[in-house]
C-alpha positions in Angstrom: 0.1 0.0 0.1 1.4 3.4 -0.8 0.7 5.0 2.5 1.8 8.6 1.4 -0.6 8.6 -1.5 -3.3 7.6 0.8 -2.5 10.3 3.4 -2.4 13.0 0.7 -5.9 11.9 -0.8 -7.4 11.7 2.7 -6.4 14.9 4.1 -8.6 16.8 1.3 -11.8 14.7 1.8 -14.5 16.8 3.3 -15.9 14.9 6.3 -16.8 17.0 9.5 -19.0 14.8 12.2 -22.2 14.1 10.8 -21.1 15.2 7.1 -19.1 12.3 6.1 -20.7 11.6 2.9 -17.5 12.8 0.6 -15.1 10.9 2.6 -17.1 7.8 3.2 -17.5 7.4 -0.8 -13.8 7.6 -1.1 -13.0 5.2 1.5 -15.5 3.0 0.2 -13.8 2.8 -3.1 -10.5 1.7 -1.5 -12.0 -1.1 0.5 -13.9 -2.5 -2.6 -10.9 -4.2 -4.3 -10.0 -5.9 -0.9 -13.1 -7.0 0.5 -16.3 -9.2 -0.4 -19.0 -6.5 0.2 -18.6 -2.8 1.3 -21.5 -0.6 2.2 -22.2 2.6 3.6 -25.1 2.9 6.2 -27.6 5.9 7.2 -24.8 7.6 9.4 -22.2 7.1 6.6 -20.1 4.3 8.5 -18.1 2.4 5.8 -18.8 -1.4 6.5 -16.5 -3.5 4.5 -16.9 -7.4 5.2 -14.1 -10.0 4.1 -15.2 -13.3 4.4 -13.7 -16.1 6.2 -11.0 -18.0 4.1 -10.8 -21.1 6.2 -13.6 -23.3 7.9 -13.4 -23.6 11.5 -12.4 -27.3 12.7 -15.3 -27.8 14.5 -17.9 -26.4 12.1 -19.2 -23.7 14.3 -19.9 -20.6 12.7 -17.1 -18.1 11.7 -16.6 -15.7 14.4 -17.4 -12.0 13.5 -14.5 -9.6 14.4 -15.3 -5.7 14.0 -12.1 -3.5 13.1 -13.3 0.1 14.0 -11.4 3.5 13.1 -13.1 6.9 12.7 -13.1 8.8 9.7 -14.6 12.1 10.8 -12.7 15.4 11.4 -13.0 17.9 14.0 -14.4 21.4 12.2 -15.9 24.6 13.0 -19.3 26.5 11.7 -20.6 29.8 11.0 -22.2 31.2 14.3 -22.8 34.5 13.3 -22.1 37.0 10.5 -20.7 40.3 11.9 -21.7 44.0 10.3 -18.5 44.0 8.5 -18.8 40.8 7.1 -16.3 38.7 9.1 -17.6 35.3 10.7 -17.8 34.3 14.4 -17.2 30.2 14.8 -18.7 27.4 16.5 -17.1 24.3 16.8 -17.7 20.6 15.7 -15.7 18.4 17.8 -12.8 19.5 19.9 -11.2 22.4 18.0 -8.3 24.3 20.1 -8.7 27.9 19.7 -4.9 28.4 20.2 -4.2 26.6 16.9 -6.5 29.1 14.8 -4.9 32.5 14.8 -3.4 33.1 11.2 -4.5 29.8 9.9 -6.5 29.4 6.8 -10.0 27.8 6.4 -12.5 26.9 3.9 -16.1 28.1 4.6 -18.6 25.7 3.0 -21.3 28.3 1.9 -24.6 27.1 1.1 -26.9 30.3 0.6 -25.9 31.0 -2.7 -27.9 30.0 -6.0 -25.0 27.3 -7.2 -25.3 24.7 -4.2 -22.4 25.0 -1.8 -19.4 27.2 -2.6 -16.3 27.0 -1.1 -14.7 30.3 0.2 -11.3 30.5 1.0 -10.9 32.6 4.6 -8.2 33.2 7.1 -8.7 33.4 10.8 -8.0 36.8 12.4 -7.5 38.5 15.8 -7.1 41.6 17.3 -3.0 42.2 17.0 -1.1 42.5 20.3 -0.3 45.9 19.7 -3.9 46.8 20.3 -4.4 44.9 23.3 -3.9 46.3 26.8 -1.5 44.2 29.2 -3.9 42.3 31.0 -5.4 41.0 27.7 -1.9 40.2 26.5 -1.6 37.7 29.3 -4.1 35.4 28.3 -4.6 32.8 25.3 -7.3 33.8 22.6 -10.7 32.3 23.0 -12.6 31.3 20.0 -15.0 34.2 21.0 -11.8 36.3 20.4 -11.3 35.1 16.6 -13.1 35.6 13.6 -13.1 34.4 9.9 -12.2 37.3 7.3 -13.2 36.2 3.7 -12.2 39.5 2.1 -15.6 40.1 0.8 -18.1 42.9 1.7 -20.8 42.2 4.1 -23.6 42.4 1.3 -21.7 39.4 -0.8 -21.1 37.5 2.5 -24.8 37.4 3.5 -25.8 36.7 0.0 -23.6 33.1 0.0 -23.0 32.3 3.8 -25.6 31.0 6.3 -25.3 30.6 10.2 -24.5 26.8 10.5 -22.2 26.6 7.4 -19.3 24.5 7.9 -15.8 25.6 8.2 -12.7 23.0 7.7 -9.3 23.8 8.5 -6.6 23.5 5.7 -3.9 21.3 6.2 -2.7 19.1 3.4 -0.3 16.0 3.8 3.2 17.2 4.1 6.1 14.3 3.8 9.0 15.0 6.2 12.3 13.5 6.6 12.8 10.0 8.1 9.3 8.6 6.6 7.3 11.1 9.0 4.3 13.0 7.6 2.1 15.7 8.6 -1.4 16.7 8.0 -4.9 17.4 9.1 -7.3 14.5 9.8 -4.7 12.0 10.6 -7.0 11.6 13.7 -8.2 9.2 12.9 -7.9 8.5 9.0 -4.4 7.5 9.5 -5.8 4.4 11.5 -8.5 3.7 8.5 -4.9 3.3 6.6 -4.2 0.7 9.1 -7.4 -1.3 8.3 -6.6 -1.1 4.5 -3.0 -2.2 5.1 -4.4 -5.2 7.2 -7.0 -6.0 4.5 -4.2 -5.9 1.8 -2.0 -8.3 3.8 -4.9 -10.5 4.6 -5.4 -11.0 0.8 -2.6 -13.7 1.1 -3.5 -15.1 4.6 -5.8 -17.6 5.8 -8.4 -16.8 8.5 -11.5 -18.4 10.0 -13.0 -15.1 11.1 -15.3 -12.9 9.1 -13.8 -9.6 9.5 -15.8 -6.0 9.4 -13.7 -3.3 8.6 -15.3 -0.1 9.5 -14.5 3.4 9.4 -16.8 4.8 11.8 -18.7 8.4 11.6 -19.3 11.0 14.2 -16.6 9.9 16.8 -15.6 13.4 17.5 -19.3 14.1 18.8 -19.8 11.1 20.9 -18.9 7.6 18.7 -22.5 7.7 17.5 -21.3 5.8 14.4 -19.7 2.9 16.3 -22.7 2.4 18.3 -24.7 2.1 15.3 -22.3 -0.3 13.6 -21.7 -2.5 16.5 -25.5 -2.9 17.0 -25.9 -3.9 13.2 -22.7 -6.2 13.0 -23.2 -7.7 16.4 -19.6 -8.9 16.7 -18.0 -11.5 18.8 -14.7 -9.2 19.6 -13.9 -6.0 18.2 -10.6 -4.0 17.8 -10.5 -0.1 17.9 -8.0 1.8 16.4 -7.5 5.5 17.4 -4.4 7.8 18.0 -2.6 8.6 21.0 -0.2 11.5 22.2 3.4 10.8 21.0 6.3 12.3 23.0 7.0 16.1 22.5 9.4 18.5 24.4 8.4 19.0 27.9 5.7 16.2 28.0 5.3 13.9 30.9 6.5 10.3 30.5 3.2 8.7 31.8 1.2 11.0 29.4 2.9 10.0 26.1 4.3 6.9 24.1 7.1 6.8 21.7 6.6 7.7 18.0 8.3 4.7 16.5 5.7 1.9 17.3 2.1 1.1 18.1 0.9 1.0 21.4 -1.9 -1.2 23.1 -4.2 0.0 26.2 -4.7 -1.4 29.5 -7.9 -0.5 31.1 -11.0 -1.5 32.8 -12.8 -1.2 29.3 -10.3 -3.6 27.6 -10.7 -7.3 27.8 -7.2 -8.2 29.6 -6.9 -11.8 28.0 -7.7 -10.5 24.6 -5.2 -7.7 25.1 -2.6 -10.7 26.0 -3.8 -12.4 22.8 -2.7 -9.4 20.7 0.8 -8.9 22.8 1.4 -12.6 21.9 0.8 -11.8 18.3 3.1 -8.9 18.2 6.0 -10.8 20.1 5.4 -14.1 17.6 5.8 -11.6 14.5 8.4 -9.5 15.4 6.2 -6.3 15.9 7.4 -3.7 18.6 4.2 -2.8 20.6 4.5 -0.2 23.5 1.7 -0.1 26.1 -0.2 2.7 27.9 -3.0 2.8 30.3 -6.7 4.4 30.6 -7.8 4.4 33.9 -11.5 4.5 33.0 -12.9 5.7 29.7 -10.4 5.4 26.7 -12.5 8.3 24.8 -12.3 6.2 21.6 -14.9 4.1 19.7 -14.1 1.3 22.1 -16.0 2.8 24.8 -19.2 2.4 22.9 -18.6 -0.9 21.0 -17.8 -2.6 24.3 -21.3 -2.2 25.7 -23.2 -2.8 22.5 -26.0 -5.4 22.6 -25.0 -8.1 25.2 -21.6 -6.6 25.4 -18.4 -7.3 23.2 -14.7 -8.1 24.3 -12.6 -5.6 22.9 -8.9 -4.3 22.5 -7.6 -1.0 21.7 -4.6 -0.2 19.4 -3.3 3.2 19.5 -1.3 5.1 16.7 1.2 7.5 18.3 0.9 11.1 17.0 2.2 14.6 17.7 0.2 17.6 17.8 -3.4 16.1 18.1 -6.5 18.1 16.9 -4.1 20.5 14.7 -3.4 20.9 10.9 0.0 19.3 11.7 -0.7 16.2 13.2 2.7 14.4 12.9 3.4 10.6 12.6 5.8 8.0 11.3 4.3 6.2 8.1 6.2 3.0 9.1 4.1 2.6 12.3 1.0 2.4 10.1 2.6 -0.3 8.3 3.1 -2.1 11.6 -0.1 -1.5 12.8 -1.7 -3.1 9.8 0.9 -6.0 10.1 -0.3 -6.4 13.7 -4.0 -6.5 12.8 -3.5 -9.2 10.1 -1.6 -11.6 12.1 -3.5 -10.8 15.3 -6.7 -12.1 12.8 -4.8 -14.8 11.0 -3.6 -16.4 14.5 -7.3 -16.4 15.9 -8.3 -20.1 16.6 -11.1 -22.1 17.7 -11.6 -21.7 21.4 -10.5 -18.2 21.6 -13.7 -17.1 23.0 -13.3 -19.8 26.0 -10.0 -18.7 27.0 -11.1 -15.4 27.7 -13.3 -16.5 30.7 -11.0 -19.4 31.9 
């Protein structure tokens, strides 16, 4: 799989939470050559099924495995149109206002006659020269910022409506040592891990029916994962999401190294399934770090785990610097290793896996 090509493509797909139609169609096309069937549900979850390629020895039904990584992105929306034509911003998902000053954005204007029109804007703020000493001591709040489209208010009001989406601009930029920075690495980079695993499984035998799910609305409460888990009714699940990689001045207990995937310990993670994941990493020479989640993981796993009668789950974390910015940075080799770990974990799944969880 050409990971850089994928990252460059995914970074330009429109898909704020609740508006994933464009990115879901783009991802559907990428799963189709690798899976037996691919569908998009009413919440824009992409659900790709790769059927078992080997029978179970005892003739029991193929275990259903759900692999989940979310496709939606954080974004903003128009909250008000000011008398000078500039725009105030609300948010869709967790946007840190500290990253916004001096950035470029795209306003998806719906008020004109030609359907949605993309308008390029810049995020402005009161310059420090015009602030008093007390105001200069504080970070900007979102209420202090505005989008300037460079248009008179009459033209803005003719095209822009309150509620129109505003997306951040952050194309995928390759760096040295196989690093890459872009927006939407959280969590479309983990969808790349699913595609990498699906490609590797083309040459491997597995007794399970595998559902690759690019979930929707994770950034606003994992709504897509909730619906998909109910529909699939999986026997077990693996969630993939990004985690914080080490940066200068970060506390060691809050981050993991950038150079390898990590697995999470915690009450929401089935501990014996986690041991099976770690064994797959050891058996196939895959470096695997660990981290802890004392309660919630704040990923799709939290909702999948309590679907229907309950689903045993594990969580694989992709280390990422500068989360929820337009320069989320990762190591592309780790995407490949995540995909390799997933493929071997599924290929090694054998009869009796579920009984071992409770013994």
